C-alpha positions, 0 to 999 in steps of 0.5 A: 370940501363946499364951496365956501371953506374952499373959499375961505381956505384960498384967501387965506393962503393967497393973502400972502406968499409967505408959506410960513406965515400959514404954518406959524399958524396953523402949527400954534393951532396943533400946540394950543389944541393940545393943552386940557384947557378946552374953553380957551383953545382958540382965543389961545391959538389966535393970541399967540398967532397974534404975538408970533405973526402967524396967520389968525385963520389958520390958528384957529384951523389948527385948533379944531383938532381938539374937538371932543371926538379927540380930546380923550385920546390926547389927554390920556397920551398927556397924561401917561407922558407926563406920569412917565416924565415926571417921577414924582407924578407917577403915584398910585391910581385907584381904579374904584374911585371916578377918575377925576376924585383921585388927582392931585396936584401932581396929576394936573402938572403930568397932564399940563407937562404931557400935552405941552410935550405932545403939543409940541412935538405936534406943532413943529411936525405940523409946521414943516408939513403945511409950509411945504405942502403951502409952498408948493400949493403956492409955486404951482398957482404962481406958474400957473399965471405965468402961463396964463400972462403968456398966452395972453401976451402971445395973443396980444402980438397975434393981434397987434402986429 
């Protein structure tokens, strides 16, 4: 990691001692990144993070999951899941046509439904993973700070009888 990214990460983590704050923001970003609204990922992630009082910076980091490399698999999995869940969307697909020419409203609804389910699942999982990880980082930082304070206190007691 470069020094600038490391500094931005630690500033975000140190901003609050509440791991839920950071985890809420990141999970919102993960949830929003599953939607097929590519241009609106960052504004949606920041807006929802603002509403649920999560970290805006972490929400943008979570929204970065959706990039040109991962968009295709995410949307294909969401569409496939939506076609399985919604019975009307499972109509025949003509492989000779371009993929977008055969899409109807049910297909778009299936895409949004499947992506919502994927995003919700990934968001909940990422919330608990990030909450535990940030909680451990904060605990290590507090222990290190306490250890340094004890060392300073001992040195001060040695100097001042």
